[in-house]
Each structure stands twice: as structure tokens, then as C-alpha cells.
Biopython code that builds the backbone (N, CA, C, O; Angstrom):
import numpy as np
from Bio.PDB.StructureBuilder import StructureBuilder

atoms = [
    (1, "MET", "N", (4.748, -40.968, -43.622)),
    (1, "MET", "CA", (3.811, -39.956, -43.162)),
    (1, "MET", "C", (3.309, -39.206, -44.398)),
    (1, "MET", "O", (4.099, -38.799, -45.249)),
    (2, "THR", "N", (2.021, -39.032, -44.485)),
    (2, "THR", "CA", (1.449, -38.375, -45.650)),
    (2, "THR", "C", (1.576, -36.867, -45.517)),
    (2, "THR", "O", (1.760, -36.324, -44.428)),
    (3, "LEU", "N", (1.473, -36.222, -46.650)),
    (3, "LEU", "CA", (1.553, -34.762, -46.671)),
    (3, "LEU", "C", (0.429, -34.142, -45.849)),
    (3, "LEU", "O", (0.641, -33.145, -45.160)),
    (4, "VAL", "N", (-0.746, -34.721, -45.918)),
    (4, "VAL", "CA", (-1.889, -34.204, -45.146)),
    (4, "VAL", "C", (-1.593, -34.281, -43.657)),
    (4, "VAL", "O", (-1.880, -33.337, -42.921)),
    (5, "ARG", "N", (-1.025, -35.391, -43.205)),
    (5, "ARG", "CA", (-0.698, -35.551, -41.778)),
    (5, "ARG", "C", (0.388, -34.558, -41.364)),
    (5, "ARG", "O", (0.317, -33.972, -40.284)),
    (6, "ILE", "N", (1.377, -34.373, -42.207)),
    (6, "ILE", "CA", (2.442, -33.402, -41.907)),
    (6, "ILE", "C", (1.854, -31.997, -41.791)),
    (6, "ILE", "O", (2.187, -31.252, -40.870)),
    (7, "LEU", "N", (0.984, -31.644, -42.723)),
    (7, "LEU", "CA", (0.352, -30.329, -42.663)),
    (7, "LEU", "C", (-0.524, -30.182, -41.428)),
    (7, "LEU", "O", (-0.568, -29.115, -40.815)),
    (8, "ALA", "N", (-1.216, -31.248, -41.066)),
    (8, "ALA", "CA", (-2.065, -31.208, -39.867)),
    (8, "ALA", "C", (-1.218, -31.016, -38.618)),
    (8, "ALA", "O", (-1.582, -30.239, -37.736)),
    (9, "LEU", "N", (-0.095, -31.713, -38.536)),
    (9, "LEU", "CA", (0.802, -31.546, -37.389)),
    (9, "LEU", "C", (1.363, -30.127, -37.337)),
    (9, "LEU", "O", (1.462, -29.528, -36.265)),
    (10, "GLY", "N", (1.726, -29.598, -38.496)),
    (10, "GLY", "CA", (2.230, -28.226, -38.559)),
    (10, "GLY", "C", (1.178, -27.229, -38.135)),
    (10, "GLY", "O", (1.482, -26.271, -37.424)),
    (11, "ALA", "N", (-0.053, -27.437, -38.559)),
    (11, "ALA", "CA", (-1.145, -26.538, -38.178)),
    (11, "ALA", "C", (-1.401, -26.615, -36.679)),
    (11, "ALA", "O", (-1.681, -25.604, -36.035)),
    (12, "GLY", "N", (-1.302, -27.824, -36.130)),
    (12, "GLY", "CA", (-1.486, -27.988, -34.681)),
    (12, "GLY", "C", (-0.409, -27.263, -33.901)),
    (12, "GLY", "O", (-0.694, -26.617, -32.893)),
    (13, "SER", "N", (0.821, -27.366, -34.363)),
    (13, "SER", "CA", (1.925, -26.665, -33.704)),
    (13, "SER", "C", (1.744, -25.160, -33.794)),
    (13, "SER", "O", (2.007, -24.432, -32.838)),
    (14, "LEU", "N", (1.296, -24.708, -34.945)),
    (14, "LEU", "CA", (1.040, -23.278, -35.119)),
    (14, "LEU", "C", (-0.066, -22.811, -34.184)),
    (14, "LEU", "O", (0.036, -21.732, -33.600)),
    (15, "ALA", "N", (-1.106, -23.593, -34.035)),
    (15, "ALA", "CA", (-2.210, -23.234, -33.141)),
    (15, "ALA", "C", (-1.722, -23.134, -31.701)),
    (15, "ALA", "O", (-2.092, -22.203, -30.985)),
    (16, "VAL", "N", (-0.899, -24.080, -31.272)),
    (16, "VAL", "CA", (-0.346, -24.048, -29.921)),
    (16, "VAL", "C", (0.510, -22.801, -29.731)),
    (16, "VAL", "O", (0.428, -22.140, -28.696)),
    (17, "ALA", "N", (1.324, -22.482, -30.720)),
    (17, "ALA", "CA", (2.171, -21.288, -30.640)),
    (17, "ALA", "C", (1.327, -20.030, -30.567)),
    (17, "ALA", "O", (1.651, -19.119, -29.805)),
    (18, "MET", "N", (0.261, -19.959, -31.334)),
    (18, "MET", "CA", (-0.612, -18.783, -31.329)),
    (18, "MET", "C", (-1.297, -18.611, -29.978)),
    (18, "MET", "O", (-1.455, -17.487, -29.500)),
    (19, "VAL", "N", (-1.701, -19.710, -29.365)),
    (19, "VAL", "CA", (-2.310, -19.644, -28.036)),
    (19, "VAL", "C", (-1.289, -19.093, -27.038)),
    (19, "VAL", "O", (-1.624, -18.259, -26.197)),
    (20, "GLY", "N", (-0.052, -19.560, -27.138)),
    (20, "GLY", "CA", (1.000, -19.063, -26.255)),
    (20, "GLY", "C", (1.258, -17.580, -26.450)),
    (20, "GLY", "O", (1.435, -16.848, -25.477)),
    (21, "ILE", "N", (1.281, -17.130, -27.694)),
    (21, "ILE", "CA", (1.489, -15.709, -27.988)),
    (21, "ILE", "C", (0.322, -14.890, -27.467)),
    (21, "ILE", "O", (0.530, -13.827, -26.881)),
    (22, "ALA", "N", (-0.885, -15.354, -27.663)),
    (22, "ALA", "CA", (-2.067, -14.641, -27.169)),
    (22, "ALA", "C", (-2.052, -14.559, -25.647)),
    (22, "ALA", "O", (-2.403, -13.524, -25.081)),
    (23, "ALA", "N", (-1.654, -15.631, -24.984)),
    (23, "ALA", "CA", (-1.586, -15.630, -23.528)),
    (23, "ALA", "C", (-0.542, -14.639, -23.040)),
    (23, "ALA", "O", (-0.769, -13.931, -22.058)),
    (24, "ALA", "N", (0.596, -14.581, -23.714)),
    (24, "ALA", "CA", (1.641, -13.630, -23.329)),
    (24, "ALA", "C", (1.167, -12.200, -23.524)),
    (24, "ALA", "O", (1.430, -11.338, -22.686)),
    (25, "ALA", "N", (0.471, -11.944, -24.624)),
    (25, "ALA", "CA", (-0.052, -10.595, -24.867)),
    (25, "ALA", "C", (-1.080, -10.228, -23.814)),
    (25, "ALA", "O", (-1.095, -9.092, -23.340)),
    (26, "GLN", "N", (-1.935, -11.158, -23.440)),
    (26, "GLN", "CA", (-2.940, -10.895, -22.421)),
    (26, "GLN", "C", (-2.278, -10.620, -21.071)),
    (26, "GLN", "O", (-2.729, -9.759, -20.316)),
    (27, "GLU", "N", (-1.209, -11.353, -20.774)),
    (27, "GLU", "CA", (-0.498, -11.177, -19.519)),
    (27, "GLU", "C", (0.056, -9.757, -19.403)),
    (27, "GLU", "O", (0.096, -9.206, -18.303)),
    (28, "ARG", "N", (0.475, -9.170, -20.490)),
    (28, "ARG", "CA", (1.058, -7.830, -20.464)),
    (28, "ARG", "C", (0.000, -6.737, -20.333)),
    (28, "ARG", "O", (0.355, -5.562, -20.236)),
    (29, "LYS", "N", (-1.275, -7.081, -20.325)),
    (29, "LYS", "CA", (-2.348, -6.096, -20.191)),
    (29, "LYS", "C", (-2.827, -5.999, -18.748)),
    (29, "LYS", "O", (-4.024, -5.871, -18.494)),
    (30, "ARG", "N", (-1.892, -6.060, -17.807)),
    (30, "ARG", "CA", (-2.261, -5.977, -16.397)),
    (30, "ARG", "C", (-2.831, -4.596, -16.076)),
    (30, "ARG", "O", (-2.462, -3.602, -16.702)),
    (31, "THR", "N", (-3.723, -4.546, -15.107)),
    (31, "THR", "CA", (-4.260, -3.271, -14.662)),
    (31, "THR", "C", (-3.202, -2.555, -13.821)),
    (31, "THR", "O", (-2.246, -3.177, -13.357)),
    (32, "ALA", "N", (-3.373, -1.271, -13.632)),
    (32, "ALA", "CA", (-2.420, -0.504, -12.832)),
    (32, "ALA", "C", (-2.304, -1.054, -11.408)),
    (32, "ALA", "O", (-1.186, -1.185, -10.911)),
    (33, "PRO", "N", (-3.411, -1.381, -10.729)),
    (33, "PRO", "CA", (-3.256, -1.972, -9.397)),
    (33, "PRO", "C", (-2.494, -3.298, -9.419)),
    (33, "PRO", "O", (-1.747, -3.597, -8.487)),
    (34, "GLU", "N", (-2.676, -4.089, -10.468)),
    (34, "GLU", "CA", (-1.927, -5.342, -10.585)),
    (34, "GLU", "C", (-0.443, -5.067, -10.803)),
    (34, "GLU", "O", (0.409, -5.758, -10.245)),
    (35, "ILE", "N", (-0.141, -4.070, -11.602)),
    (35, "ILE", "CA", (1.256, -3.694, -11.841)),
    (35, "ILE", "C", (1.894, -3.229, -10.543)),
    (35, "ILE", "O", (3.012, -3.627, -10.215)),
    (36, "PHE", "N", (1.182, -2.387, -9.808)),
    (36, "PHE", "CA", (1.694, -1.892, -8.521)),
    (36, "PHE", "C", (1.952, -3.060, -7.575)),
    (36, "PHE", "O", (3.000, -3.125, -6.933)),
    (37, "ALA", "N", (0.994, -3.981, -7.491)),
    (37, "ALA", "CA", (1.132, -5.129, -6.588)),
    (37, "ALA", "C", (2.294, -6.031, -6.985)),
    (37, "ALA", "O", (2.956, -6.601, -6.118)),
    (38, "ALA", "N", (2.547, -6.166, -8.269)),
    (38, "ALA", "CA", (3.609, -7.057, -8.738)),
    (38, "ALA", "C", (4.983, -6.400, -8.758)),
    (38, "ALA", "O", (5.998, -7.090, -8.664)),
    (39, "THR", "N", (5.027, -5.081, -8.877)),
    (39, "THR", "CA", (6.303, -4.406, -9.117)),
    (39, "THR", "C", (6.719, -3.443, -8.005)),
    (39, "THR", "O", (7.907, -3.327, -7.704)),
    (40, "CYS", "N", (5.768, -2.763, -7.401)),
    (40, "CYS", "CA", (6.087, -1.645, -6.513)),
    (40, "CYS", "C", (5.851, -1.915, -5.030)),
    (40, "CYS", "O", (6.534, -1.353, -4.173)),
    (41, "VAL", "N", (4.894, -2.766, -4.738)),
    (41, "VAL", "CA", (4.433, -2.919, -3.358)),
    (41, "VAL", "C", (5.522, -3.403, -2.412)),
    (41, "VAL", "O", (5.477, -3.105, -1.218)),
    (42, "TYR", "N", (6.490, -4.138, -2.919)),
    (42, "TYR", "CA", (7.534, -4.677, -2.042)),
    (42, "TYR", "C", (8.281, -3.569, -1.314)),
    (42, "TYR", "O", (8.651, -3.725, -0.151)),
    (43, "CYS", "N", (8.501, -2.464, -1.988)),
    (43, "CYS", "CA", (9.193, -1.333, -1.360)),
    (43, "CYS", "C", (8.238, -0.224, -0.945)),
    (43, "CYS", "O", (8.529, 0.541, -0.025)),
    (44, "HIS", "N", (7.101, -0.136, -1.621)),
    (44, "HIS", "CA", (6.238, 1.017, -1.410)),
    (44, "HIS", "C", (4.926, 0.707, -0.711)),
    (44, "HIS", "O", (3.973, 1.479, -0.815)),
    (45, "ASP", "N", (4.862, -0.430, 0.012)),
    (45, "ASP", "CA", (3.705, -0.641, 0.872)),
    (45, "ASP", "C", (3.932, 0.173, 2.147)),
    (45, "ASP", "O", (4.912, 0.912, 2.236)),
    (46, "SER", "N", (3.061, 0.051, 3.114)),
    (46, "SER", "CA", (3.150, 0.911, 4.302)),
    (46, "SER", "C", (4.446, 0.729, 5.092)),
    (46, "SER", "O", (4.917, 1.685, 5.708)),
    (47, "GLY", "N", (5.030, -0.458, 5.093)),
    (47, "GLY", "CA", (6.255, -0.661, 5.859)),
    (47, "GLY", "C", (7.481, -0.908, 5.013)),
    (47, "GLY", "O", (8.532, -1.277, 5.538)),
    (48, "GLY", "N", (7.367, -0.711, 3.705)),
    (48, "GLY", "CA", (8.466, -1.006, 2.796)),
    (48, "GLY", "C", (9.625, -0.031, 2.891)),
    (48, "GLY", "O", (9.495, 1.075, 3.416)),
    (49, "TRP", "N", (10.758, -0.468, 2.369)),
    (49, "TRP", "CA", (11.976, 0.342, 2.393)),
    (49, "TRP", "C", (11.759, 1.701, 1.738)),
    (49, "TRP", "O", (12.157, 2.726, 2.293)),
    (50, "GLY", "N", (11.137, 1.718, 0.572)),
    (50, "GLY", "CA", (10.915, 2.977, -0.131)),
    (50, "GLY", "C", (10.027, 3.921, 0.658)),
    (50, "GLY", "O", (10.279, 5.126, 0.695)),
    (51, "THR", "N", (9.002, 3.392, 1.283)),
    (51, "THR", "CA", (8.103, 4.222, 2.084)),
    (51, "THR", "C", (8.833, 4.774, 3.302)),
    (51, "THR", "O", (8.681, 5.950, 3.634)),
    (52, "ARG", "N", (9.616, 3.943, 3.966)),
    (52, "ARG", "CA", (10.372, 4.423, 5.137)),
    (52, "ARG", "C", (11.386, 5.488, 4.737)),
    (52, "ARG", "O", (11.586, 6.461, 5.465)),
    (53, "THR", "N", (12.020, 5.309, 3.592)),
    (53, "THR", "CA", (12.999, 6.289, 3.119)),
    (53, "THR", "C", (12.313, 7.604, 2.754)),
    (53, "THR", "O", (12.783, 8.681, 3.119)),
    (54, "LEU", "N", (11.197, 7.504, 2.028)),
    (54, "LEU", "CA", (10.463, 8.724, 1.657)),
    (54, "LEU", "C", (9.911, 9.445, 2.880)),
    (54, "LEU", "O", (9.778, 10.668, 2.853)),
    (55, "ALA", "N", (9.591, 8.731, 3.940)),
    (55, "ALA", "CA", (9.043, 9.344, 5.158)),
    (55, "ALA", "C", (10.036, 10.312, 5.788)),
    (55, "ALA", "O", (9.639, 11.205, 6.537)),
    (56, "GLN", "N", (11.311, 10.146, 5.495)),
    (56, "GLN", "CA", (12.321, 11.055, 6.030)),
    (56, "GLN", "C", (12.350, 12.385, 5.279)),
    (56, "GLN", "O", (12.890, 13.372, 5.778)),
    (57, "ARG", "N", (11.759, 12.409, 4.064)),
    (57, "ARG", "CA", (11.840, 13.617, 3.221)),
    (57, "ARG", "C", (10.502, 14.291, 2.966)),
    (57, "ARG", "O", (10.465, 15.458, 2.576)),
    (58, "LEU", "N", (9.403, 13.576, 3.180)),
    (58, "LEU", "CA", (8.086, 14.097, 2.818)),
    (58, "LEU", "C", (7.253, 14.428, 4.045)),
    (58, "LEU", "O", (7.537, 13.950, 5.143)),
    (59, "PRO", "N", (6.225, 15.246, 3.857)),
    (59, "PRO", "CA", (5.326, 15.531, 4.980)),
    (59, "PRO", "C", (4.694, 14.245, 5.518)),
    (59, "PRO", "O", (4.542, 13.264, 4.791)),
    (60, "ALA", "N", (4.339, 14.268, 6.776)),
    (60, "ALA", "CA", (3.742, 13.093, 7.424)),
    (60, "ALA", "C", (2.542, 12.581, 6.625)),
    (60, "ALA", "O", (1.708, 13.361, 6.165)),
    (61, "GLY", "N", (2.473, 11.280, 6.472)),
    (61, "GLY", "CA", (1.353, 10.650, 5.802)),
    (61, "GLY", "C", (1.444, 10.584, 4.285)),
    (61, "GLY", "O", (0.551, 10.022, 3.651)),
    (62, "GLU", "N", (2.491, 11.138, 3.681)),
    (62, "GLU", "CA", (2.580, 11.154, 2.224)),
    (62, "GLU", "C", (3.697, 10.274, 1.672)),
    (62, "GLU", "O", (3.985, 10.317, 0.476)),
    (63, "ALA", "N", (4.320, 9.488, 2.520)),
    (63, "ALA", "CA", (5.412, 8.634, 2.049)),
    (63, "ALA", "C", (4.892, 7.427, 1.260)),
    (63, "ALA", "O", (5.535, 6.989, 0.306)),
    (64, "ALA", "N", (3.748, 6.895, 1.649)),
    (64, "ALA", "CA", (3.178, 5.759, 0.914)),
    (64, "ALA", "C", (2.651, 6.278, -0.420)),
    (64, "ALA", "O", (1.846, 7.209, -0.451)),
    (65, "LEU", "N", (3.098, 5.687, -1.510)),
    (65, "LEU", "CA", (2.735, 6.196, -2.835)),
    (65, "LEU", "C", (1.230, 6.276, -3.050)),
    (65, "LEU", "O", (0.749, 7.191, -3.719)),
    (66, "LEU", "N", (0.491, 5.342, -2.496)),
    (66, "LEU", "CA", (-0.949, 5.337, -2.710)),
    (66, "LEU", "C", (-1.664, 6.443, -1.941)),
    (66, "LEU", "O", (-2.857, 6.665, -2.149)),
    (67, "ARG", "N", (-0.960, 7.129, -1.065)),
    (67, "ARG", "CA", (-1.554, 8.249, -0.317)),
    (67, "ARG", "C", (-1.042, 9.616, -0.773)),
    (67, "ARG", "O", (-1.512, 10.651, -0.300)),
    (68, "ARG", "N", (-0.089, 9.612, -1.683)),
    (68, "ARG", "CA", (0.505, 10.872, -2.123)),
    (68, "ARG", "C", (-0.511, 11.759, -2.800)),
    (68, "ARG", "O", (-1.349, 11.281, -3.565)),
    (69, "LYS", "N", (-0.444, 13.050, -2.524)),
    (69, "LYS", "CA", (-1.332, 14.022, -3.149)),
    (69, "LYS", "C", (-0.631, 14.800, -4.262)),
    (69, "LYS", "O", (-1.261, 15.569, -4.988)),
    (70, "ASP", "N", (0.664, 14.592, -4.386)),
    (70, "ASP", "CA", (1.465, 15.351, -5.359)),
    (70, "ASP", "C", (2.346, 14.421, -6.184)),
    (70, "ASP", "O", (3.566, 14.576, -6.215)),
    (71, "LEU", "N", (1.731, 13.471, -6.840)),
    (71, "LEU", "CA", (2.509, 12.503, -7.587)),
    (71, "LEU", "C", (2.131, 12.548, -9.061)),
    (71, "LEU", "O", (1.422, 11.669, -9.550)),
    (72, "PRO", "N", (2.608, 13.584, -9.778)),
    (72, "PRO", "CA", (2.279, 13.679, -11.199)),
    (72, "PRO", "C", (2.874, 12.502, -11.981)),
    (72, "PRO", "O", (3.933, 11.975, -11.641)),
    (73, "ALA", "N", (2.170, 12.118, -13.018)),
    (73, "ALA", "CA", (2.585, 10.975, -13.837)),
    (73, "ALA", "C", (4.008, 11.143, -14.361)),
    (73, "ALA", "O", (4.764, 10.173, -14.423)),
    (74, "ALA", "N", (4.378, 12.360, -14.738)),
    (74, "ALA", "CA", (5.727, 12.597, -15.277)),
    (74, "ALA", "C", (6.801, 12.276, -14.235)),
    (74, "ALA", "O", (7.858, 11.750, -14.583)),
    (75, "LEU", "N", (6.544, 12.584, -12.972)),
    (75, "LEU", "CA", (7.508, 12.288, -11.912)),
    (75, "LEU", "C", (7.641, 10.776, -11.713)),
    (75, "LEU", "O", (8.746, 10.266, -11.528)),
    (76, "THR", "N", (6.528, 10.073, -11.752)),
    (76, "THR", "CA", (6.575, 8.612, -11.616)),
    (76, "THR", "C", (7.381, 8.003, -12.750)),
    (76, "THR", "O", (8.237, 7.149, -12.519)),
    (77, "ARG", "N", (7.109, 8.443, -13.990)),
    (77, "ARG", "CA", (7.848, 7.899, -15.141)),
    (77, "ARG", "C", (9.349, 8.148, -14.986)),
    (77, "ARG", "O", (10.159, 7.251, -15.214)),
    (78, "LEU", "N", (9.707, 9.354, -14.603)),
    (78, "LEU", "CA", (11.112, 9.718, -14.437)),
    (78, "LEU", "C", (11.776, 8.879, -13.342)),
    (78, "LEU", "O", (12.866, 8.343, -13.543)),
    (79, "ALA", "N", (11.122, 8.769, -12.192)),
    (79, "ALA", "CA", (11.696, 8.019, -11.072)),
    (79, "ALA", "C", (11.855, 6.546, -11.425)),
    (79, "ALA", "O", (12.854, 5.924, -11.065)),
    (80, "VAL", "N", (10.880, 5.990, -12.124)),
    (80, "VAL", "CA", (10.940, 4.569, -12.470)),
    (80, "VAL", "C", (12.042, 4.299, -13.494)),
    (80, "VAL", "O", (12.803, 3.344, -13.336)),
    (81, "ARG", "N", (12.138, 5.107, -14.519)),
    (81, "ARG", "CA", (13.128, 4.845, -15.580)),
    (81, "ARG", "C", (14.554, 5.220, -15.173)),
    (81, "ARG", "O", (15.500, 4.532, -15.558)),
    (82, "ARG", "N", (14.722, 6.287, -14.411)),
    (82, "ARG", "CA", (16.080, 6.721, -14.042)),
    (82, "ARG", "C", (16.514, 6.240, -12.669)),
    (82, "ARG", "O", (17.705, 6.214, -12.360)),
    (83, "GLY", "N", (15.547, 5.861, -11.849)),
    (83, "GLY", "CA", (15.858, 5.550, -10.461)),
    (83, "GLY", "C", (15.936, 6.861, -9.680)),
    (83, "GLY", "O", (16.149, 7.927, -10.257)),
    (84, "ILE", "N", (15.766, 6.770, -8.399)),
    (84, "ILE", "CA", (15.834, 7.970, -7.566)),
    (84, "ILE", "C", (16.198, 7.540, -6.152)),
    (84, "ILE", "O", (15.607, 6.609, -5.605)),
    (85, "GLY", "N", (17.163, 8.216, -5.572)),
    (85, "GLY", "CA", (17.614, 7.819, -4.242)),
    (85, "GLY", "C", (18.109, 6.386, -4.262)),
    (85, "GLY", "O", (18.965, 6.027, -5.071)),
    (86, "SER", "N", (17.574, 5.573, -3.379)),
    (86, "SER", "CA", (17.990, 4.174, -3.317)),
    (86, "SER", "C", (17.185, 3.277, -4.265)),
    (86, "SER", "O", (17.422, 2.070, -4.322)),
    (87, "MET", "N", (16.244, 3.852, -5.001)),
    (87, "MET", "CA", (15.451, 3.072, -5.952)),
    (87, "MET", "C", (16.225, 2.910, -7.256)),
    (87, "MET", "O", (16.629, 3.897, -7.871)),
    (88, "PRO", "N", (16.430, 1.665, -7.677)),
    (88, "PRO", "CA", (17.134, 1.452, -8.945)),
    (88, "PRO", "C", (16.210, 1.734, -10.126)),
    (88, "PRO", "O", (14.989, 1.653, -9.986)),
    (89, "PRO", "N", (16.766, 2.060, -11.270)),
    (89, "PRO", "CA", (15.917, 2.256, -12.456)),
    (89, "PRO", "C", (15.329, 0.924, -12.911)),
    (89, "PRO", "O", (15.956, -0.127, -12.773)),
    (90, "LEU", "N", (14.120, 0.986, -13.455)),
    (90, "LEU", "CA", (13.484, -0.189, -14.044)),
    (90, "LEU", "C", (13.507, -0.021, -15.552)),
    (90, "LEU", "O", (13.141, 1.033, -16.072)),
    (91, "THR", "N", (13.931, -1.048, -16.242)),
    (91, "THR", "CA", (14.030, -1.000, -17.700)),
    (91, "THR", "C", (12.696, -1.398, -18.327)),
    (91, "THR", "O", (11.816, -1.915, -17.639)),
    (92, "PRO", "N", (12.545, -1.161, -19.625)),
    (92, "PRO", "CA", (11.333, -1.626, -20.313)),
    (92, "PRO", "C", (11.153, -3.140, -20.258)),
    (92, "PRO", "O", (10.048, -3.632, -20.488)),
    (93, "THR", "N", (12.199, -3.878, -19.964)),
    (93, "THR", "CA", (12.057, -5.313, -19.763)),
    (93, "THR", "C", (11.383, -5.593, -18.421)),
    (93, "THR", "O", (10.603, -6.539, -18.303)),
    (94, "ASP", "N", (11.679, -4.780, -17.419)),
    (94, "ASP", "CA", (11.050, -4.926, -16.104)),
    (94, "ASP", "C", (9.587, -4.500, -16.140)),
    (94, "ASP", "O", (8.716, -5.147, -15.560)),
    (95, "LEU", "N", (9.344, -3.398, -16.835)),
    (95, "LEU", "CA", (8.027, -2.770, -16.896)),
    (95, "LEU", "C", (7.943, -2.073, -18.246)),
    (95, "LEU", "O", (8.709, -1.147, -18.514)),
    (96, "THR", "N", (7.020, -2.507, -19.095)),
    (96, "THR", "CA", (6.942, -1.913, -20.433)),
    (96, "THR", "C", (6.547, -0.443, -20.340)),
    (96, "THR", "O", (6.014, -0.002, -19.322)),
    (97, "ASP", "N", (6.805, 0.308, -21.396)),
    (97, "ASP", "CA", (6.400, 1.714, -21.427)),
    (97, "ASP", "C", (4.893, 1.847, -21.264)),
    (97, "ASP", "O", (4.417, 2.751, -20.577)),
    (98, "GLU", "N", (4.143, 0.953, -21.892)),
    (98, "GLU", "CA", (2.679, 0.977, -21.771)),
    (98, "GLU", "C", (2.251, 0.741, -20.324)),
    (98, "GLU", "O", (1.367, 1.432, -19.818)),
    (99, "GLU", "N", (2.870, -0.226, -19.662)),
    (99, "GLU", "CA", (2.542, -0.492, -18.260)),
    (99, "GLU", "C", (2.937, 0.679, -17.372)),
    (99, "GLU", "O", (2.199, 1.051, -16.460)),
    (100, "LEU", "N", (4.095, 1.254, -17.638)),
    (100, "LEU", "CA", (4.532, 2.406, -16.852)),
    (100, "LEU", "C", (3.568, 3.572, -17.024)),
    (100, "LEU", "O", (3.223, 4.228, -16.041)),
    (101, "ASP", "N", (3.128, 3.845, -18.241)),
    (101, "ASP", "CA", (2.156, 4.918, -18.469)),
    (101, "ASP", "C", (0.859, 4.644, -17.713)),
    (101, "ASP", "O", (0.301, 5.538, -17.076)),
    (102, "ARG", "N", (0.389, 3.410, -17.787)),
    (102, "ARG", "CA", (-0.845, 3.037, -17.097)),
    (102, "ARG", "C", (-0.693, 3.228, -15.585)),
    (102, "ARG", "O", (-1.583, 3.772, -14.931)),
    (103, "LEU", "N", (0.428, 2.783, -15.039)),
    (103, "LEU", "CA", (0.696, 2.918, -13.607)),
    (103, "LEU", "C", (0.815, 4.381, -13.201)),
    (103, "LEU", "O", (0.236, 4.802, -12.199)),
    (104, "ALA", "N", (1.563, 5.151, -13.975)),
    (104, "ALA", "CA", (1.781, 6.565, -13.648)),
    (104, "ALA", "C", (0.465, 7.351, -13.671)),
    (104, "ALA", "O", (0.216, 8.169, -12.785)),
    (105, "ARG", "N", (-0.364, 7.106, -14.669)),
    (105, "ARG", "CA", (-1.673, 7.786, -14.726)),
    (105, "ARG", "C", (-2.550, 7.402, -13.539)),
    (105, "ARG", "O", (-3.227, 8.248, -12.956)),
    (106, "TRP", "N", (-2.530, 6.130, -13.191)),
    (106, "TRP", "CA", (-3.339, 5.647, -12.066)),
    (106, "TRP", "C", (-2.901, 6.286, -10.753)),
    (106, "TRP", "O", (-3.739, 6.718, -9.962)),
    (107, "LEU", "N", (-1.595, 6.348, -10.518)),
    (107, "LEU", "CA", (-1.099, 6.971, -9.290)),
    (107, "LEU", "C", (-1.422, 8.453, -9.267)),
    (107, "LEU", "O", (-1.748, 8.997, -8.212)),
    (108, "ASP", "N", (-1.337, 9.110, -10.406)),
    (108, "ASP", "CA", (-1.650, 10.532, -10.505)),
    (108, "ASP", "C", (-3.136, 10.781, -10.241)),
    (108, "ASP", "O", (-3.491, 11.693, -9.494)),
    (109, "GLU", "N", (-3.994, 9.981, -10.846)),
    (109, "GLU", "CA", (-5.441, 10.171, -10.727)),
    (109, "GLU", "C", (-5.969, 9.721, -9.374)),
    (109, "GLU", "O", (-6.949, 10.273, -8.875)),
    (110, "ALA", "N", (-5.325, 8.721, -8.776)),
    (110, "ALA", "CA", (-5.811, 8.184, -7.493)),
    (110, "ALA", "C", (-5.594, 9.177, -6.364)),
    (110, "ALA", "O", (-6.230, 9.076, -5.314)),
    (111, "ASN", "N", (-4.718, 10.117, -6.569)),
    (111, "ASN", "CA", (-4.371, 11.025, -5.463)),
    (111, "ASN", "C", (-4.885, 12.367, -5.752)),
    (111, "ASN", "O", (-4.704, 13.284, -4.951)),
]
sb = StructureBuilder()
sb.init_structure("model")
sb.init_model(0)
sb.init_chain("A")
sb.init_seg("    ")
for serial, (resi, resn, name, xyz) in enumerate(atoms, 1):
    if name == "N":
        sb.init_residue(resn, " ", resi, " ")
    sb.init_atom(name, np.array(xyz, "f"), 0.0, 1.0, " ", f" {name:<3s}", serial, name[0])
structure = sb.get_structure()
């Protein structure tokens, strides 16, 4: 195998790796609604466990996170990282700090 061919194969492998890295970086740039749908909706949709649990403590109609009128971003960040009630904490591996900030701001602004 010639040196040129070896270098060409190495460059091809590097290109494939770079495409994979770029795809992974793009994947982590999900929008807040996408993050909510992928991470939160299972418990916090209209009939989810989290919504039913919150309905026991909050005024009528405010248990669903997307309808809350008092959901400051700081509270969302705290609840997600530390857990609250029956909700387990989510680590930065589950949800990056950037994604959590994006989600928390969206929930705060949407309400």
C-alpha cells in the first residue's frame, strides 16, 4: 500500500468521524419543545403521573406544566437537577445544562 493511499484512507476516516461529530453536535441543539417532548412529556402531559401528582397540590388547571402561570426558570432548573416529590433528579448526561436553560426559559416565557 502506498503512502498516498494510506493518507487517503486516513483522511476518509477523519471525514467520516467529523461528520459523526457534527451530527452529534446538531442533535444536542434541540428546541425547547423538542426537549419537552423527549424528556418531560411522559410524566407531564395532561394525564401523566407528574401532572396527576401536581394536581393534588396546585390550583385547578395549573398542574400541566405547559399551562402553569407561575413557573419561573429558576424553579424548573432546581426541580430538574435536584428532583422534587416523586420526580427524580436529571443529570447533565440526561439533559445538558444548555438544554435545561433553553427548556426552563421556554416554560417561563410560555406561561
